[in-house]
C-alpha positions, 0 to 999 in steps of 0.5 A: 702117329709119326708116319703116314698111314696107307689104306689097309685091307684084310687079304694076305698074312697079318702076323709075321710067321715062319714061312716063305713070303717072297715069290722069286719064281714059278712053279714053286721050288718044291715042285723041282725034282731030281728026275727032271735033271735030264731035261735041264741037260737037254735044254743046254744042248739045244740051239738057243732062241736068237733073241733070248738074253743070257745072264750069269750068276756067280754064288760066293757063299762066304760070310764073316757072320751068318745074319739071323734072318739069312736063308741063303747057302753060306759058310762062315767057317772056311779057311783060305785053302777051302775058299781057293778050292771053291773058287777053282770049282766055280771057274771049272763049272763055268768052263763046263757051261762054255762047252754046251751047244746052247751056250757056246758063243753067246755073250752075257747081257748081265752078270751078278756076283751074289752071296753070301758076301762076294766082297769077302774075297781078297783082291788076290782071290778075286783076280785069280777067279776072274783070270780063270773064268776069262780063259773060257768066257768074258763079260765085256759085252755085258750091259750090267755087272753087279757085285754085292758087298758087306761094308765091313769087308771093304777097303778102297783098294778092294773097291778098285779091284772090283771096279777093275774086273768090270763091275758097273753096279755096286750093291751095298748091304747096309740093311740099317744104320743103327748099330744095336739093330745090326748087332741084334740081327747078326750083321757083321758091320757097324755104321761107321763102316757104311759111311766109309765104304760108301765114300770110297765107292764114290771115289772109285767111280762106280756107274751105279751104287745101290744100297739095301735096307730091311724094314722090320728087323729085330729091335726096330722102332718107328723112330729108328726106321725114320732115322735110317731112311733119312740117313739113306736119303742123305747118301743119295744112292743111285738106287735103293732096295727095301725089303720087308723082313720075312722068316723062311724056314732055314733062318736062324730066327726060324730054327730058334722059334721051332725049338722054343715054340715061340716066334720072336716079336717081329713087326706085323706086315701092315706095319712093315708096309706102312714103313716102306710106303713112308720111305717111298714117299721120302725118296719120291719127294727128292725126285726118285721114282718107285721102280718095283715093290722093293726099289727106287731109282734116281732119274739117271741113265746109270740107274738101271736093273738089267739083271732084274728086268731081264730075268723077269722077262724070261732071259736065260740065266746060268746060276753057278756055285753051290745051291744056285738056281738057273732058268734055261730054255724053259727049264728051271734047275738048281745045283746041289746044295752042299759043299762036298757034293758041289766040289765032288761033282765039279772035280768029276767033270760034271755039271752039279745039277740036283733038281729041275722042272721043265715048264709049260708055255702057260707056266712060263706066262704065269712066271713072267706075269707075276714077276713083272707085276712086282714092277707095279705095272704090266702090259697085256700086249707084251703077253699077247705078242709073246704067248698069244694069250689075253691075260686080262681074259684068262685071269678075269676073275682074279683081276676082278677080285684085285680091283674090287679089293682096291689093289689093281686097275685095268685100262685097256692093256695097261694093268696096274697095281695101286700102292696098296697092292704093290706093297703087298704084292708077294701075298697076292701072287699065289692067286695066279698059281695053277690049282696044283700049286695053290697049297703046296710049300713054296720052297 
């Protein structure tokens, strides 16, 4: 066999089927309801905890093409006037937040431009957006400002503009280096654009450059995966993110499968885990360290994930833009998920919140515990200090099962996942869910 194998066990999904796999929050999104919106508004008007970090997420929902595996709210049919309408609404939403008592005067620890494709915007559109936002808020004190890019949308001048607006971490959506695989999966860029944009980004001088790969895309083979990893390693990024392809319900692949009654040949989870493990090994051999179930980092003061680490430790995060998610003052909430509703609500001077869920202390503990478990290690002392609970005792039966299956170990306050556990962590996390959420749809 070309790639080394890892120990395999039976728990968790085997075949890649339609449905959410990646766990991004708790309680599940399906529990967030419109009747709880007043709780979100009340949280925004309460004085914040003095030690709670604050972050800002800006959703830029435009793309040249919709990837066949994408499950985000994106648009590929908007003209320049419509894009401008959205950007004005986005800036107005941020202005509305700046007036809330729970936010006014606070500084951002992190800012994240996500999508969609933030780099879809022109230099002028970006500059106008930032100028409007800075009438109400700045991120001069932010430790990290992340900006997602699609290689084919970049020019050196645009990268300079992105750098000029304060971006410290550039995230380049490579996904793969094989043009046939990129086309089959609906990506808009080709491999020459990857290398050209990466070289430009280095010349512009971003503090951190991250590249993304996806294991198990349509058309993938073991040889092609090996070559993709080798090309990624040759670029020597400051950090690398590797996802395992999943099929949430609203992807193009999933919708086609529902119509045809057949899911296309997607690699099973065991193969995808094996491929990611092999990639981890190649980067570890070059001095990188595994930072989470999905990330590797080159040892450097510049290689950080402030956004991730802050959110996974309970930071407040204001999500702006259509369909964006937020967590503030212990309340989860999401914006309306259609273009028309979003623009109408903003023009009416209202925050466009559609559904929410106030969380209990136990739910907040579970949320932070399962998200931090994706790092491969959690400190029981952290939860004792923050929540006053002994997680090794409160969830003793679950930990015992994970240990017996070879997925975890506990040594005092040090709770760790084995490599086998880390690579399948999303399939393990629902074990910690409260009973009422054990069998509900996640999204």
